[in-house]
SELOSE-985277 format. One line per 3 residues: number of its first residue (from 0); their letters; for each residue y, x, z of C-alpha. Coordinates in pm, whole numbers, plus 32768, in hexadecimal, padded with zeros to 4 digits. Each point is the difference from the previous one (the first is absolute). Example, Ala and Ser with C-alpha at 12.3 -4.5 7.8 and 13.67 -1.06 7.14 Angstrom:
0 = as = 7E3E,84CE,830C | 8158,8089,7FBE;
This chain:
0 = msl = 6CF2,5C67,D3B1 | 8038,80A6,7EC0 | 8075,7FA8,7EA6;
3 = ssl = 7F0D,8024,7EE5 | 804F,812B,7F1A | 80EB,7FC3,7ECE;
6 = ttd = 7F51,807B,7ECB | 80EC,7FB1,7EEA | 8169,803B,7F9A;
9 = edr = 801D,7E7F,7FED | 7F98,7FDD,8155 | 80F0,80FF,8071;
12 = dvl = 8122,7F46,7F5A | 7FAD,7EBE,80A4 | 800D,80C4,8156;
15 = ldt = 8149,8083,7FB4 | 8088,7E90,7FED | 7F2F,7F95,8134;
18 = kiq = 8097,8002,8148 | 7ECF,7F7A,80C0 | 7E98,7FEB,7F95;
21 = avg = 7EEB,7F41,80A2 | 7E9E,8024,7F89 | 7ED4,7F47,8082;
24 = vdv = 80B3,7FA0,814D | 7F34,7F2E,80F8 | 808A,7F83,814D;
27 = hyh = 7F26,7F7C,8127 | 8070,7F64,812A | 7ED8,8033,80F4;
30 = dkq = 7EEC,7F4E,7F2C | 80DD,7F41,7F11 | 8058,8096,7EC1;
33 = alf = 816F,7FA7,7F8A | 8023,80DC,7ECD | 7EF5,8057,7F03;
36 = qvd = 8014,811F,7F05 | 8175,7FDF,7FB9 | 8087,80D5,7EE6;
39 = ldi = 8179,7FF3,7FCD | 80FD,80EF,7F80 | 8176,7FBA,8070;
42 = aan = 80FF,8096,7F23 | 812C,80C3,8073 | 8157,7F6A,8023;
45 = tvt = 7F70,7EAF,7F9F | 7FD0,7EB2,80C9 | 7E9B,7FA3,801D;
48 = ali = 7FAA,7EA3,807D | 7EB4,7FB0,80B5 | 7FC8,7E8F,7FEC;
51 = gps = 7ECF,7F20,8065 | 7F90,7EF0,80E5 | 801F,802E,816C;
54 = gcg = 7EFD,80EC,8087 | 7FB0,80AB,7EC0 | 8045,8167,8080;
57 = kst = 815A,802E,7F7B | 8097,8069,8160 | 7ED0,80B0,8043;
60 = flr = 802A,80D8,7EDE | 816A,8033,8033 | 7FB2,807E,8170;
63 = cln = 7F1C,8103,7F6A | 811F,80A0,7F52 | 80B2,8074,8124;
66 = rmn = 7ECC,7FFB,80E6 | 806F,7EE8,80D6 | 7E9B,7F9A,8016;
69 = dii = 7FB8,812B,80D2 | 808F,7F3D,8113 | 7F1A,7ED6,7FD9;
72 = dgc = 7EC4,8015,80EB | 7EBE,8013,7F2B | 80AA,8030,7EAB;
75 = rvs = 7F5F,80F4,7F08 | 8083,806A,7EC3 | 7F31,80B6,7EF9;
78 = gal = 803E,8061,7E8B | 8123,80D6,7F98 | 816C,7FC1,8028;
81 = sld = 810A,80F7,7F93 | 8169,803C,7FF7 | 8087,80E8,7EE7;
84 = gnd = 7E8F,8071,7FE6 | 7FE6,8062,8163 | 7EF0,7F52,80DA;
87 = lya = 809C,7F11,80F3 | 7ECD,8002,80E8 | 7FD1,8176,8020;
90 = rev = 7FD1,80A2,8159 | 8142,80CB,7FE7 | 80E1,7EC8,7FA5;
93 = dvv = 8122,7FD5,80FE | 7FF7,7E84,8013 | 8159,7FEC,80B7;
96 = alr = 8087,80B7,7ECC | 7F3C,7F35,7F0C | 80A7,7EAF,8093;
99 = akv = 8161,80A6,7FC6 | 7F91,804C,7E95 | 7F64,7EAA,7FD7;
102 = gmv = 80DE,7F15,80AF | 7FC3,7E94,805C | 80B7,7EBB,8009;
105 = fqk = 7F50,7EE4,80B1 | 7FE1,7E7B,7FD6 | 80FD,7FB3,8120;
108 = pnp = 8125,80E9,802F | 7FC7,80CC,812C | 8135,80CE,805E;
111 = fpk = 7FFA,80CC,8133 | 80B6,7F78,812C | 8123,80FE,7FC0;
114 = siy = 813A,8005,7F40 | 8019,7FDF,7E8C | 805A,8170,7FEC;
117 = env = 7EEB,8073,80E0 | 7EF9,7F32,7F2B | 804A,80D9,7EDA;
120 = afg = 8038,8141,80BF | 7EC8,7FF5,80C7 | 7F1C,807F,7EF5;
123 = pri = 80D7,811B,7F75 | 8038,8069,8170 | 7E95,8012,8044;
126 = hgl = 7FA1,80C2,7ED7 | 8113,80F3,800F | 80B2,7F95,7ECC;
129 = ads = 8164,802C,808B | 808C,8132,807B | 8148,7F6E,808E;
132 = rae = 808C,7EA0,804F | 80C6,8012,7ECA | 7EC6,8036,7F2D;
135 = ldq = 7F5C,7EDA,80BF | 812D,7F20,7FB8 | 7FDD,804A,7E98;
138 = ive = 7E83,7FBA,7FFD | 8041,7EB8,80AD | 8127,7FA1,7F10;
141 = tsl = 7F40,805F,7EC8 | 7ED2,7F48,806A | 80C0,7EC5,8054;
144 = rra = 80B0,8004,7EB1 | 7EA9,8027,7F47 | 7F89,7ED7,80C0;
147 = gly = 8135,7F39,7F96 | 8060,7FCB,815C | 8123,80E6,805A;
150 = tev = 811A,7F40,7F99 | 7F8C,7EDD,80DA | 7FD7,80D2,8124;
153 = sdr = 80E9,8138,8001 | 80E7,7F85,80F1 | 7EED,7FA7,8113;
156 = ldd = 7F01,8111,7FF0 | 8005,8002,8179 | 7FA5,7E9F,8017;
159 = tat = 7E83,7FA2,8053 | 7F15,7FDF,7EC1 | 7FA0,7EAA,8081;
162 = sls = 815C,7F80,7FCC | 7FB6,7FFA,7E94 | 7F7E,7EEA,7F24;
165 = ggq = 7E8C,800E,7F9E | 8043,8073,7EA5 | 80EB,8103,8073;
168 = qqr = 7F06,8078,8106 | 7EF3,8029,7EF8 | 8105,80CC,7F2B;
171 = lci = 8038,80BE,813B | 7E96,8046,8022 | 8001,8084,7E8A;
174 = ara = 811C,80D8,805F | 7F2F,8087,8119 | 7EDF,804B,7F24;
177 = iav = 80C6,80C6,7EF6 | 80CB,80B9,80F7 | 7EDE,80FB,8035;
180 = epe = 7FEE,8049,7E88 | 7ECD,7F5F,7FA5 | 7F52,800E,7EA7;
183 = vil = 7F55,7EA7,801D | 8070,7EB1,809D | 7EE0,7F0E,805F;
186 = mde = 807A,7E96,8029 | 7F0F,7F0A,8096 | 80A1,7E97,7FBC;
189 = pcs = 8171,8074,803B | 809D,7EC4,7FA0 | 7F09,7EFD,8094;
192 = ald = 80DB,7FD9,8137 | 814B,7FEE,7F3F | 80D0,7EDF,7F6D;
195 = pia = 8024,7FF8,7E89 | 8161,809F,7FF9 | 7F83,8131,80E7;
198 = tak = 7EAC,800D,7F1C | 80D8,8027,7ECC | 80C3,811D,80A2;
201 = vee = 7EDB,80C4,8057 | 7F60,7FC6,7EB0 | 8146,808D,7F53;
204 = lid = 7FD9,8120,8104 | 7E91,803C,7FA9 | 805D,8027,7E7E;
207 = elr = 811D,8108,8061 | 7F04,80C3,80E0 | 7EFB,8045,7EF9;
210 = qry = 80EB,80E8,7F4E | 7FCD,80F4,813A | 7EC9,7F82,809F;
213 = tiv = 7E8B,7F87,7FA8 | 7FED,7EA1,8093 | 7EBE,7F3C,803D;
216 = ivt = 803C,7E95,8069 | 7F02,7EFC,8086 | 807C,7EA4,7FB4;
219 = hsm = 7F6C,7EAB,7FF8 | 8115,7F8A,7F0A | 7FA6,8025,7E9D;
222 = qqa = 8153,7FB9,7FA7 | 8079,8129,80DB | 7EFE,80D4,7F6A;
225 = arv = 8076,7FA5,7E93 | 816F,8045,8063 | 7FE7,8149,80B8;
228 = sqr = 7ED0,80C0,7F82 | 7FA5,80C8,7EC8 | 7E92,800F,804F;
231 = taf = 7F14,7F07,80B1 | 7EAB,8010,8099 | 7F48,7EC1,8051;
234 = fhl = 7F0A,800F,8135 | 7EF9,7F02,8034 | 7EF4,8016,810E;
237 = gev = 803F,8165,8048 | 7FF1,8078,7E90 | 8108,806D,7F06;
240 = ved = 7FAE,7F00,7EF1 | 810F,808E,7F09 | 8142,80B8,7FF5;
243 = get = 8102,805F,7F04 | 815A,7FB5,7F89 | 807B,7EDC,80AD;
246 = aki = 8069,7F3A,7ECB | 7E9A,8020,7F80 | 7F56,7FB2,8144;
249 = ftd = 80D1,7EB1,8003 | 7FEB,7FA5,7E99 | 7EC2,8086,7F80;
252 = phd = 7F0B,805E,8111 | 7EA5,808C,7FA1 | 7F36,7F60,8126;
255 = ert = 7FE8,7E8A,8022 | 8027,801B,816D | 8155,8090,7FD1;
258 = qay = 804D,7ED3,7F22 | 7F77,7F21,80F2 | 80E3,8091,8108;
261 = itg = 8145,8009,7F4E | 7FC3,7E96,7F8F | 7FBF,7F93,8157;
264 = rig = 7E94,7FA2,7FDC | 7F95,80F4,810D | 80C1,8094,8122;
């Protein structure tokens, strides 16, 4: 897959602000097509929400961005996907390194059956990001602080991660993702299994993290999309119907299908 050539200064300016670019992306699962000619630019240091009815292709597209679809039998991705202008599907791409750079937080918290410390230390240790225990300790503390969790767990880092509440486990998974110094964080319905108080904490965290990371979040909650994102893309039947600034998508959409979804007439 390769990106089309940039031919104007304006195009180059757009690329400078774009962290991820999708051009004409199709995805098939065996004989079933799940995405159709998706074009979408994802801006750097911005929260982009992917909204739409169940089964519309949001999570399929999200998994394209760190090549998680590679592990699904019969999945074929075509078109062009790039990160900082570099082809994500080029033959020479190290997928393990890519998934460190483009981290993922899943719908259900999935901490490793290890201590809180070891959950965060695992990635940096595997990727050789620390030369000493002191450096590893610092990475763990910094990651937990950025995930808004350190003050709650600093005196029990050796406790098993499964002893944490659901909301704490999800923030631990976010700490685990950012411990390997990613540039992008993908979130697939990160609050769907959480109570309102835990959801509010994760949403506050998302707003803080966008200063440092590019975030793409799949959510069924339009209220959540409106609260946490600066840009929104509406998916319907495997297509991106429209995308743009979140406020405009929710208050003045161009397409009647977007209007119908936002007002509850479809979905």
